[in-house]
LOBAKE-379047 format. One line per field, with one value per residue (C-alpha): x, z, y; residue number from 1. Coordinates in nm, 4 decimals. Layout:
<nodes>
xx <- c(X / ...)
zz <- c(Z / ...)
yy <- c(Y / ...)
k <- c(NUM / ...)
</nodes>
This chain:
<nodes>
xx <- c(1.2559 / 0.9091 / 0.8031 / 0.4667 / 0.3819 / 0.0745 / 0.1202 / -0.1549 / -0.4375 / -0.2410 / -0.0244 / 0.3380 / 0.5247 / 0.9047 / 1.1100 / 1.4578 / 1.6385 / 1.9969 / 2.1285 / 2.4190 / 2.7006 / 2.9275 / 3.1624 / 3.4896 / 3.4056 / 3.1143 / 2.8174 / 2.5851 / 2.2497 / 2.1801 / 1.8984 / 1.7834 / 1.5833 / 1.2338 / 0.9989 / 0.6405 / 0.4838 / 0.1481 / -0.1669 / -0.2798 / 0.0635 / 0.1221 / 0.4077 / 0.6926 / 1.0361 / 1.3908 / 1.5104 / 1.8387 / 2.1115 / 1.9674 / 2.2039 / 2.2090 / 2.1592 / 1.7941 / 1.5489 / 1.1904 / 0.8966 / 0.5386 / 0.4607 / 0.7954 / 1.1546 / 1.4336 / 1.7747 / 2.0482 / 2.3652 / 2.6333 / 2.6422 / 2.9683 / 3.1047 / 2.9317 / 2.5911 / 2.3896 / 2.1215 / 1.7882 / 1.5406 / 1.2024 / 0.8951 / 0.5413 / 0.1916 / -0.0739 / -0.4191 / -0.7096 / -1.0710 / -1.1750 / -1.0425 / -0.9061 / -0.6238 / -0.4361 / -0.0940 / 0.0629 / 0.4237 / 0.6126 / 0.9917 / 1.2260 / 1.5096 / 1.5241 / 1.4819 / 1.7031 / 1.4526 / 1.1272 / 1.0945 / 0.7812 / 0.7107 / 0.3761 / 0.2980 / 0.0170 / -0.2694 / -0.5828 / -0.6748 / -0.4503 / -0.3727 / -0.1251 / -0.1580 / 0.0443 / 0.1112 / 0.4781 / 0.5218 / 0.5945 / 0.5304 / 0.4291 / 0.4968 / 0.4189 / 0.7377 / 0.7559 / 1.0154 / 1.2185 / 0.9786 / 0.6730 / 0.5359 / 0.4177 / 0.4953 / 0.3743 / 0.6957 / 0.6771 / 0.9381 / 0.9364 / 1.1625 / 1.3299 / 1.1266 / 1.2416 / 1.2917 / 0.9478 / 0.7936 / 0.4993 / 0.4617 / 0.0960 / 0.0112 / -0.3440 / -0.3946 / -0.7177 / -0.8396 / -0.6880 / -0.8006 / -1.0602 / -1.3098 / -1.6753 / -1.8562 / -2.1850 / -2.1382 / -2.0453 / -2.3465 / -2.5813 / -2.4452 / -2.4833 / -2.8375 / -2.9357 / -2.7868 / -2.9737 / -3.2957 / -3.2558 / -3.1926 / -3.5022 / -3.7140 / -3.5841 / -3.6626 / -4.0135 / -4.0716 / -3.9475 / -4.1762 / -4.4897 / -4.4221 / -4.4213 / -4.7520 / -4.9182 / -4.7844 / -4.9261 / -5.2670 / -5.2699 / -5.1941 / -5.4718 / -5.7188 / -5.6326)
zz <- c(0.7776 / 0.6567 / 0.7210 / 0.6467 / 0.6524 / 0.5583 / 0.2858 / 0.1105 / 0.2162 / 0.1035 / 0.2648 / 0.1473 / 0.2136 / 0.2288 / 0.2209 / 0.3661 / 0.2981 / 0.3735 / 0.1955 / 0.4091 / 0.2663 / 0.5550 / 0.3259 / 0.2048 / -0.1604 / -0.3874 / -0.3555 / -0.6377 / -0.5200 / -0.8614 / -0.9705 / -0.9049 / -0.5896 / -0.6998 / -0.4582 / -0.5882 / -0.4340 / -0.2556 / -0.4647 / -0.5346 / -0.4878 / -0.7186 / -0.8079 / -0.7056 / -0.7273 / -0.6026 / -0.3501 / -0.3489 / -0.1917 / -0.3251 / -0.4992 / -0.8810 / -0.8707 / -0.7799 / -1.0573 / -0.9871 / -1.2131 / -1.1396 / -0.9446 / -0.8452 / -0.7395 / -0.8952 / -0.7262 / -0.9310 / -0.7915 / -0.7322 / -0.4002 / -0.2845 / 0.0632 / 0.3147 / 0.2849 / -0.0274 / 0.0391 / -0.1423 / -0.0687 / -0.2399 / -0.1982 / -0.3245 / -0.2476 / -0.1043 / -0.1851 / 0.0458 / 0.0882 / 0.4088 / 0.7617 / 0.7581 / 0.5319 / 0.5179 / 0.3553 / 0.2679 / 0.1480 / 0.0670 / 0.0881 / -0.1363 / 0.1182 / 0.4932 / 0.7330 / 1.0421 / 1.2217 / 1.1179 / 1.2044 / 1.1127 / 1.1752 / 1.0949 / 1.1474 / 1.4008 / 1.2953 / 1.5085 / 1.6468 / 1.4154 / 1.5309 / 1.3865 / 1.4307 / 1.2784 / 1.3605 / 1.2764 / 1.5344 / 1.8969 / 2.0322 / 1.9260 / 2.1034 / 2.0355 / 1.9811 / 1.9557 / 1.7165 / 1.7798 / 1.5680 / 1.7619 / 1.5203 / 1.6790 / 1.5162 / 1.6055 / 1.6116 / 1.6039 / 1.5837 / 1.5432 / 1.5011 / 1.1856 / 0.8780 / 0.6564 / 0.2819 / 0.1211 / 0.4480 / 0.4430 / 0.6472 / 0.7077 / 0.8533 / 0.9577 / 0.9889 / 1.1445 / 1.2290 / 0.9132 / 0.8349 / 0.5616 / 0.3964 / 0.4522 / 0.1578 / 0.2495 / 0.0324 / -0.2676 / -0.2185 / -0.1823 / -0.5033 / -0.6975 / -0.5635 / -0.6660 / -1.0140 / -1.0627 / -0.9382 / -1.1815 / -1.4708 / -1.3818 / -1.3545 / -1.6926 / -1.8544 / -1.7063 / -1.8410 / -2.1848 / -2.2004 / -2.0711 / -2.3007 / -2.6081 / -2.5183 / -2.4720 / -2.8085 / -2.9759 / -2.8089 / -2.9374 / -3.2942 / -3.2845 / -3.1498 / -3.4348)
yy <- c(-0.2438 / -0.1532 / 0.2056 / 0.3678 / 0.7348 / 0.9387 / 1.1986 / 1.3990 / 1.1648 / 0.8580 / 0.5911 / 0.5846 / 0.2588 / 0.2345 / -0.0839 / -0.0239 / -0.3511 / -0.4499 / -0.7565 / -0.8743 / -1.0872 / -1.1880 / -1.3848 / -1.2330 / -1.2923 / -1.2036 / -1.4393 / -1.5368 / -1.6751 / -1.8315 / -1.6010 / -1.2467 / -1.1781 / -1.0719 / -0.8971 / -0.8837 / -0.5738 / -0.6001 / -0.5986 / -0.2420 / -0.0801 / 0.2182 / 0.4509 / 0.2203 / 0.3798 / 0.3236 / 0.5813 / 0.7670 / 0.5546 / 0.2310 / -0.0102 / 0.0046 / -0.3739 / -0.3054 / -0.2236 / -0.1264 / -0.2066 / -0.1002 / -0.4178 / -0.5693 / -0.5104 / -0.7157 / -0.7330 / -0.8949 / -1.0489 / -1.1388 / -0.9549 / -0.7983 / -0.8580 / -0.6316 / -0.4691 / -0.3949 / -0.1312 / -0.1515 / 0.1269 / 0.1280 / 0.3472 / 0.3018 / 0.4272 / 0.1988 / 0.3389 / 0.2615 / 0.3717 / 0.1981 / 0.2526 / -0.1055 / -0.2261 / -0.5563 / -0.5452 / -0.8818 / -0.9141 / -1.2352 / -1.2078 / -1.4116 / -1.4142 / -1.4704 / -1.1769 / -1.1750 / -0.9532 / -0.7840 / -0.4149 / -0.2197 / 0.1493 / 0.3143 / 0.6818 / 0.7040 / 0.9250 / 0.9334 / 0.5913 / 0.3864 / 0.0325 / -0.2192 / -0.5943 / -0.8769 / -1.2403 / -1.1721 / -0.8934 / -0.9834 / -0.6378 / -0.2869 / 0.0413 / 0.4061 / 0.6052 / 0.9860 / 1.1311 / 1.4474 / 1.6544 / 1.5297 / 1.2687 / 0.9446 / 0.6089 / 0.2623 / 0.0587 / -0.3189 / -0.5907 / -0.9614 / -1.2621 / -1.3850 / -1.4783 / -1.7669 / -1.7301 / -1.7337 / -1.6105 / -1.3722 / -1.0545 / -0.9648 / -0.6245 / -0.5384 / -0.1628 / -0.0397 / 0.3078 / 0.4589 / 0.8130 / 0.7597 / 0.9906 / 0.9129 / 0.7544 / 0.9261 / 1.2397 / 1.0260 / 0.7979 / 1.0971 / 1.2527 / 0.9269 / 0.8774 / 1.2320 / 1.1839 / 0.8549 / 1.0188 / 1.3107 / 1.0722 / 0.8676 / 1.1849 / 1.3069 / 0.9719 / 0.9775 / 1.3308 / 1.2284 / 0.9246 / 1.1025 / 1.4012 / 1.1752 / 1.0089 / 1.3514 / 1.4682 / 1.1543 / 1.2122 / 1.5705 / 1.4576 / 1.1978 / 1.4542 / 1.6936)
k <- c(1 / 2 / 3 / 4 / 5 / 6 / 7 / 8 / 9 / 10 / 11 / 12 / 13 / 14 / 15 / 16 / 17 / 18 / 19 / 20 / 21 / 22 / 23 / 24 / 25 / 26 / 27 / 28 / 29 / 30 / 31 / 32 / 33 / 34 / 35 / 36 / 37 / 38 / 39 / 40 / 41 / 42 / 43 / 44 / 45 / 46 / 47 / 48 / 49 / 50 / 51 / 52 / 53 / 54 / 55 / 56 / 57 / 58 / 59 / 60 / 61 / 62 / 63 / 64 / 65 / 66 / 67 / 68 / 69 / 70 / 71 / 72 / 73 / 74 / 75 / 76 / 77 / 78 / 79 / 80 / 81 / 82 / 83 / 84 / 85 / 86 / 87 / 88 / 89 / 90 / 91 / 92 / 93 / 94 / 95 / 96 / 97 / 98 / 99 / 100 / 101 / 102 / 103 / 104 / 105 / 106 / 107 / 108 / 109 / 110 / 111 / 112 / 113 / 114 / 115 / 116 / 117 / 118 / 119 / 120 / 121 / 122 / 123 / 124 / 125 / 126 / 127 / 128 / 129 / 130 / 131 / 132 / 133 / 134 / 135 / 136 / 137 / 138 / 139 / 140 / 141 / 142 / 143 / 144 / 145 / 146 / 147 / 148 / 149 / 150 / 151 / 152 / 153 / 154 / 155 / 156 / 157 / 158 / 159 / 160 / 161 / 162 / 163 / 164 / 165 / 166 / 167 / 168 / 169 / 170 / 171 / 172 / 173 / 174 / 175 / 176 / 177 / 178 / 179 / 180 / 181 / 182 / 183 / 184 / 185 / 186 / 187 / 188 / 189 / 190 / 191 / 192)
</nodes>
């Protein structure tokens, strides 16, 4: 499952993964499973309840085997910064997904679109929060999940652009005063 929630003007992303070994013995897949986090992800960390076989680096998650019979839980959180009201999150998975489930907290006019999701519905939680919940079919190993979020709550760039324009204008005016002041001083010296 991929869950997204807004927190302090940022988008927190949670991967709740279950690695299922239906065999009766431990299974070694030959190499660790490495999940490279999406470009721009920050603050990646393993959550409580995650298997100790999962280690989190700033830009990737490494899950080492062999995997015991049953389910191995891997829970990872990271922050996805954005500035525009539109964001595309792309994640390639090293192992097959039996089913894709995505939940995004709905704020304002948020919309979620993905070629990997068959359907999306708005779901209200017990505490009143609304989530866009989408699900899709299985993804093969090496498959990519692409989520297009639009209508994200974003701060207007207008105040920042006005401040930068005023600062540049003040610097240009100061430079003009400095240059014209020097030429007047030189004229005064020559007159004397």
